C-alpha positions in Angstrom: 0.0 0.0 0.0 1.4 3.4 -1.0 1.6 6.3 1.5 -1.3 8.0 -0.3 -3.4 4.9 0.0 -2.6 4.6 3.7 -3.6 8.2 4.4 -6.9 7.8 2.4 -7.7 4.6 4.4 -6.9 6.2 7.7 -9.2 9.2 7.1 -12.0 7.2 5.5 -14.0 7.5 8.6 -14.0 11.3 8.2 -16.0 11.0 5.0 -16.5 14.3 3.2 -14.8 16.1 6.2 -11.4 15.0 4.9 -10.0 15.9 1.5 -6.7 14.3 0.6 -4.5 16.3 -1.8 -1.5 15.2 -3.8 -1.3 18.2 -6.1 2.2 19.3 -5.3 4.7 18.8 -2.4 3.9 16.4 0.5 0.5 14.8 0.6 -2.0 16.9 2.6 -5.3 16.3 4.2 -7.7 19.2 4.8 -10.3 18.9 7.6 -12.7 21.2 9.3 -11.5 23.2 12.4 -13.6 21.3 15.0 -11.8 18.0 14.0 -8.3 19.5 14.0 -7.0 17.8 17.1 -8.7 14.5 16.2 -7.0 14.6 12.7 -3.5 15.3 14.1 -3.9 12.6 16.7 -5.0 10.1 14.0 -1.8 11.0 12.0 0.3 10.1 15.0 -1.6 7.0 16.3 -2.8 5.3 13.1 -0.3 6.5 10.5 2.7 6.3 12.8 3.7 10.0 12.3 5.9 10.1 15.4 7.9 13.2 14.2 6.4 16.7 14.6 8.2 19.2 12.4 6.3 22.5 12.5 2.9 24.3 12.8 2.1 27.7 11.4 -0.5 29.7 9.5 -1.1 31.7 6.4 -3.3 34.9 6.2 -5.7 34.3 3.3 -7.3 37.8 3.8 -11.1 37.6 3.5 -11.0 33.7 3.5 -9.6 33.7 7.0 -6.4 31.8 8.1 -5.0 28.5 6.9 -3.4 26.6 9.7 -0.9 23.8 8.7 0.8 21.2 10.7 3.7 19.1 9.2 4.3 15.7 10.6 6.3 12.8 9.3 6.8 9.0 9.6 10.5 7.9 9.5 10.9 4.5 7.9 13.7 2.4 6.6 15.7 4.5 4.1 13.0 7.2 3.7 10.6 9.6 5.4 6.8 9.9 4.7 5.5 13.4 5.0 2.0 14.6 5.8 0.5 18.1 6.0 -2.7 18.4 8.1 -4.6 21.6 7.1 -7.6 23.5 8.3 -9.1 27.0 8.1 -10.3 29.3 10.8 -12.3 32.6 10.4 -10.7 36.0 10.6 -12.9 37.1 13.5 -11.9 35.4 16.8 -9.8 32.6 15.1 -9.2 29.6 17.4 -8.4 25.9 17.4 -8.0 23.0 19.9 -4.4 22.6 21.0 -2.4 19.6 19.8 0.2 19.7 22.6 -1.5 16.5 23.9 -0.5 14.8 20.7 2.9 16.5 20.2 4.5 18.3 23.1 6.8 20.1 20.7 3.8 21.9 19.3 3.6 24.2 22.3 6.2 26.6 21.0 4.7 26.7 17.5 1.2 27.4 18.8 2.5 30.3 20.9 4.3 31.7 18.0 1.3 31.3 15.7 -0.8 33.2 18.3 1.8 35.9 18.6 2.2 36.4 14.8 -1.4 35.8 13.6 -3.7 36.2 16.7 -4.9 32.6 16.4 -5.8 31.2 19.9 -5.2 27.6 20.9 -7.2 26.2 23.8 -5.3 26.3 27.1 -2.1 27.6 25.5 0.2 30.2 27.1 -0.2 33.5 25.2 2.9 35.2 26.6 5.1 36.7 23.9 8.0 34.6 22.7 9.6 36.9 20.2 8.1 40.3 20.6 8.2 42.7 23.6 5.2 42.3 25.9 4.1 45.8 25.2 3.9 45.1 21.4 0.4 45.5 20.0 -0.9 43.6 17.0 0.1 40.5 15.1 2.8 41.3 12.5 2.3 38.5 10.1 -1.3 39.4 9.4 -1.7 41.1 6.1 -3.8 43.9 7.6 -0.9 44.8 10.0 0.5 48.1 8.9 4.3 48.3 8.8 4.5 51.6 10.6 8.3 51.7 10.6 8.3 51.9 6.8 6.0 54.9 7.0 8.4 56.8 9.2 11.6 55.6 7.6 12.7 56.9 4.2 12.6 54.2 1.6 15.7 53.7 -0.6 15.0 54.7 -4.2 11.7 56.5 -3.4 12.7 60.1 -4.1 10.5 62.9 -2.9 9.7 65.9 -5.1 12.7 68.2 -4.9 15.2 65.6 -3.8 16.4 64.7 -7.3 18.4 67.0 -9.6 16.4 65.8 -12.6 13.9 68.2 -14.0 11.0 65.8 -13.6 11.6 65.4 -9.9 8.9 67.9 -8.6 6.2 66.1 -10.6 7.1 62.6 -9.6 4.4 60.6 -7.9 5.2 59.8 -4.3 6.1 56.1 -3.9 5.2 53.9 -1.0 7.2 50.9 0.2 5.7 47.5 0.2 3.4 46.8 3.1 2.3 50.5 3.5 -1.2 51.4 2.4 -2.3 54.9 1.5 -2.2 57.2 4.5 -6.0 57.5 4.6 -6.4 53.7 4.7 -4.6 52.9 7.9 -4.4 53.8 11.6 -6.5 53.0 14.7 -10.2 52.4 13.9 -12.9 52.7 16.5 -15.6 50.0 16.5 -18.3 51.0 14.0 -16.1 53.7 12.5 -16.6 54.7 8.9 -12.8 54.9 8.4 -11.4 52.8 5.6 -10.5 49.2 6.6 -6.9 48.3 5.5 -8.2 44.7 4.8 -10.6 46.0 2.3 -7.8 47.5 0.3 -5.4 44.5 0.6 -4.5 42.9 -2.7 -4.6 39.1 -2.9 -1.5 37.3 -4.1 -1.1 35.5 -7.4 -3.4 32.5 -8.1 -2.1 29.2 -6.9 -1.6 26.2 -9.2 -4.6 24.0 -9.3 -4.6 21.0 -6.9 -5.8 17.5 -7.5 -8.3 17.1 -4.6 -9.8 13.8 -3.7 -12.0 12.5 -0.9 -10.3 10.4 1.7 -12.5 7.4 0.7 -11.8 7.7 -3.0 -10.1 4.9 -4.7 -6.6 5.6 -6.2 -6.3 5.8 -9.9 -4.7 2.8 -11.6 -1.2 3.3 -12.9 -0.5 2.6 -16.6 0.3 -1.1 -17.0 -1.4 -2.2 -13.8 -3.4 -5.3 -13.9 
C-alpha cells in the first residue's frame, strides 16, 4: 500500500470532512477546524507519524487563516511526510491545542498566536519573540508596517530631492506593506474609516490542486493489472 493509500484509508471515517490532496509537495489532508486535534492525533496514532516538524498559519485575507501542521513518519531509508490543514475565520480565530498529541507543538502554537492572533485552547499566550508591550500581530496582512511609513525608503525620491527636471512632478512612492495614508491607523468599532483589509491585494493565483475525498479509490497506474 502506498503512503497516499494509507492516508486515504486512515481518514476514510471522516468521509466528506477529509479531502486528501496530492497536487504538489507532500500529501496533505484538509479537515474542518472542529476536528483539528482529532486529525492530528490520527496521523500520530494510526499512520505512525511520530515526528512533529512545525505548525504555522497563512493569512488568506477575507477567507480567514489557513493553519498547517507538518508531521512525518520515519521509515527504513525514507521519510513519509503529511500536511494536516484547516481553516479558521478571521474574526476570533481559534483551534484546539495539539500539545497533547505532540508536546513540541507548544512553542509553535504560541508563535502562531503571537504572529497571527490565532488562539489555541489552554495555550500560554505570553510573547516569545516580541516585547510584551507590542500590540498587534505582525504576520497578518492587515498589519501596517509603521516603521516603513516613518523611515525613508531607498529609491523612493520625494519631489525636490532629485536633480532631474522631472523630480517635482514625480508621484510619491510607498514601500511594500504600507497602504495609502487615509487607509490605515486606529479604527474605533463601528467607525466609517477605511479598513486596510478591504484594500489589501490578494497574491497570485495558486496552481490547481488535485483534490480527492479520503474514501476515493486511487487511480490505476498505466500497465497495472
